[in-house]
N, C-alpha and C positions, 0 to 999 in steps of 0.2 A: 504494500500500500504506500502511495506517495505521501510525502509530508504535506499536511494541510487537508488531507481527506478525512472525512468523518470515520471514526472507528466504532461508532455506536452511541446510543444515547447515554449509557452509563459511563463510558470511558472518556468522553470529550474528544478533543483534537488529538491527533497522533503525537505522542511524546508528552502530553499533558496529563497530570494526575487527574483522576476522576473527581467530580465535585464532592464536597464533604457531605452534602445532603441536598434534598430537593429545593430548599429555600436558597442555598448558595448558587445552585444552578440557575434559578429564576433571576436572581440578582445579576449574575454575570451576563445572562442573555439579554437583560433589559438595558445594559450599558450602551449608550449611543456612541457612534463614531463620527457622525456629522450632525450639524444643527444643534449642538449643545448650547446650554444657556449662556456660557461665556462667549461662544462664537456669535450667537445671535445679538448679544449686547454690543459686542465690538462692531458688528456689521451695521447695527442701528446707528451707533455713534458716527461711523464713517459716512453712512448714507445721509444722515442729517446735515453733514458738512458739505454735501454735494458730490462725494466721491462715488464712482462707479467701479465695479470690480467683478471678478469671476469667483464663484464659490466652488470649493471642492475640485479645484483644477489640478490635473495631473502635472507632476514635476517633469519638465522636459528631460527625456532620456531615462526616466525611472517611472514607467507606467503604473506600477503598483503603489507608488507614493504620491500623495496628494497634498496640496497646500490648502489650508482652510479658506484663505482669502488671497487672491492673486491680482496683481496689477501688471498684466502682460506687457503692455507698451512700455511701462517704466521698470520692467524686469525686477519686480519686488514680490516675494512670496512670504506670506504671513502664516505662521503656525500658532494656534492657540493650544498651549500645553496643559494637559490635565496633571494636577499635582501627583496623583498616584501613578498613572501610566507612564509618566516621563521622569519619575524619581526626583521630585522637587526636593532640593536640599533643605528647605525650611519646613515642609509639611508632610513628607513621606512617613507613613506608618506602615511598616512591613507586616504582612499577615503572619500569624503564628503557624497556621496550618500550611504545610508544604513550603516552608520558608525558603529552603534552598532553591526550589524550582522557581518561586516568585522572584528571588534575587537575580537569578540568571535571566529570567524573562525581562525584568525591568532594565537590567544592564544591557541586554540586547536592544531594547528600545532606545536607550541613550546612545548606543553606538550607531544605530540606524539614523537617529537624528543628526549626529555628527557627520555621518557619511553623506546624508542628504544635503546638509549645509555646504560641505566641501564640494560636492558635485555642482550645486547651484553657483557657487563662487567661481568655479572653473568655467562655467558657461556665461559669466558676466552678470549673474543675478545677485540680488541682495536678499539673503534669507533673514527673516526677522521672527523671533520667538517671543511670545508673551505668555505669562503664566495665568492660569484661570483665577488665581487669588488676587491678581493685580486689579486695582480700581479701573473701571471702564475708561475714565478720563485719562489715566496714565497710559493705558494701552493705546487709546486713540492718539494721544500725543506722540507716542513712540512711532506709530505708523506714519503720522503726518511728517514727523521729522525725517524718517527714512525716505519718504516720497520726495520731500523737499531736497534731500541730498541727491536723489536720482534725477532731479530737475523738473518735477511735476509742478506746473504753474499754480494750480489751486493750492497745493501744499505749501509752496513758497509764500503765497499771499497770506495764508492762515498762520503760518509759522512766524511771520515777521510783523503781523498786524499790531499796531499800538504798543509795541514793546513788551507785550505779555505773551507767554507761551500758552498753548492750548491746555496744558496740564493745569495751570493756575485757573483758567476760565472754567474748565470742566469741574475742578474741585469746588470752586465757589458755587456753581450750579448744583452740585451734589449735596452741598451743605444746606441748601435752602429747602 
């Protein structure tokens, strides 16, 4: 059986330990890979500033890897990192059940992220990663700054307006 093929309902994916119980299986199956709340919040923030982008766009040359938000013309790929799945140094809580398997799984995710970033840089793209725990205003500001760096005219205008950064504007709005 090839890697990635189903081995049956009780065993999970090939090489993965079976779920601890039916509830654990339900929880894992319910995990979204696209359109998560942090992604939607970032997209709403960018859209409200007038930005248009592609969603869940394949990374050029890596068809199985996808950017959460892509600005193709400006060669910028944005990835919204989940704290658990991408091993956030601040918020990762390792599972106790099958800890060694989970450690290897998460480290492979981190290596895949690094490989994707290196690949995009080789192609002349700017990879940008934001964590799900970051404030929406901070994440939007990072994207606007990256786009301004890439020469996006709207981002340049927003980035330099009235001497204040988007981060400060967004934080003031969030406090209200």
